[in-house]
N, C-alpha and C positions, 0 to 999 in steps of 0.2 A: 504494500500500500504506500502510495506517495505522500510525502508530507508537504508538498507544494500547495500554497494558498495564494491566489491572486491578491495583490495589494488592496484592490477596491472592495474585497469581501471582508476585510478586517475592520472592525470598528474600534479596535484598541490601538493606540499609538505604540510605535516600537520603543522598547526600553532595552538598553544594553544590559545583558545579564551579568557581565563581568565588571563590577564596580572598581574604580581606581582606588588605590590606597590613599589614605589621608595626606601622605607626604607629597602627592602630586596636586598642585594647585588647580582649581577649576578655572576654566576659561570659556568665554562665549565664542560662538562661531563668528567669522569675519562678516558674514551677512551680505556678501557682494557676489554678483555673477562674474563671468569671465571678462566681459568688456570693461567694467569699472576696475577690475583687478589688473587687466592689461594696461589700462590708461595710467594707473598708479604704480605700476611695477618698478620703473626705474627710481621713482621717488621712495618707494618702500625699500628698495635696495640700498639707497643712500641713508635714509633715515634710520633704518633698522640694521645697519651694517654690523655692529658689534654683536647683536643677538644672533644674526644669521651666521656669523663666523663661529660663535660659540656652538651653535647647533651643528654646523658642518664638522667642526673638530670632534664633537661628541659622536657623531655618526661614523667618523673615520676611526674612532677609538673602539667602538663596539656597535655592530650592525643589529643588535637585538632591539626591536622597536620600543620596548618599555624603558630602555636605558636612557633615552633622550627626551622623555615626555616633558620634563620641566623646561628644558631649553626650547623645545618646540612650542610650548605654551607661551614662553616669553616672546618668541617671534610673532605668534598670533596676536598677542596683546599689543605689541608694537604696531603691527599692521592695522589693527582696529583703531588705535590712537591716531595714526596718520590719516586714515580715511576719514575719521571724524573731523580732524583739523582741515582736511581738504574740503569737506562739505561745509564747514563753518566759514571758511575764508574764500574759497574759489568755487562755490557750488555751480554757478552758471557755466564757467569755463570747463569744469570737470565733466558736467553732464553733456555739454556740447561735444567734448572729445570722445567720451565713451559711447555716446549715441552714434557718432560718426563711425567708430570702430564696429559697433553692432551692425550698422547698415552696410559696411564694406568688408564683410567676411573677416573681421579682426585684423585687417591689414593697415599698417601705419601710413604708407605713402599717400593714399587718398585723403588722409586726415591731418596733413601737416599744418594747415592753417589753424584749425582749432587747437592743435597741439602746441603751436607757438604761443597762442594766447594763454593756454593753461600754464605753460612753462614760465611765461612772464609773471603771471599771477602768483605762482608758487614761489618764485624768487622774491617778488616784492612783499608778499605777506608772510611767508614762512622761511625765507632765506635758503630754499632748496634749489639746486641746479640739477637738471637732467644731464647725466653723464653716462655714456655708453661704454662699458668696460671693454678694453682691448682696442679702442680707437687710437691709431698711431699718433704720436706727438707731432704737432704742427698740422695735422690733417683736420679739415673742417668736419665735425660730426654730421652724419647724414641728415639728422633732423634740423640742422642749421643751414643746410645748403639752400640758397635763395632760389635758384632756378634749376631744379633737378631734371634730368633727362626723363625720368618716369612721369613727371607732371606734364611735360610737353607732349608725351606720347598719349596721354589720357584724353586729350581734347580733340 
């Protein structure tokens, strides 16, 4: 006999049977879909750098999932904090950029104009600069190129 039950037939919400130990701090979900997360990704990387690095060092130390729960929760809290600050300070610019990503298959090139406006707001209000890791020194980052070939080909 199969134990499969379609989700719509259950009137009881899912509860995780394995409770976490009290030593693992509780954390809320980020509460954002892929487009807002992609829009905020580089800022999260900069803003939460220390927490991300601690988490990655922990994962390199031990691949056991439970080993890095505390570090992972710190990363999640940091991301929630930044997204809240983005909404408080740059809501219109943030929404314009992630809505553009949503409508353009999550691709950055068609959304450079709203991205520049968001980047400007993030710098002015929160002091954060979008930096793409691995950009060669002296090279203009792709999101700052004024007249990209991709944009000319789109029209």
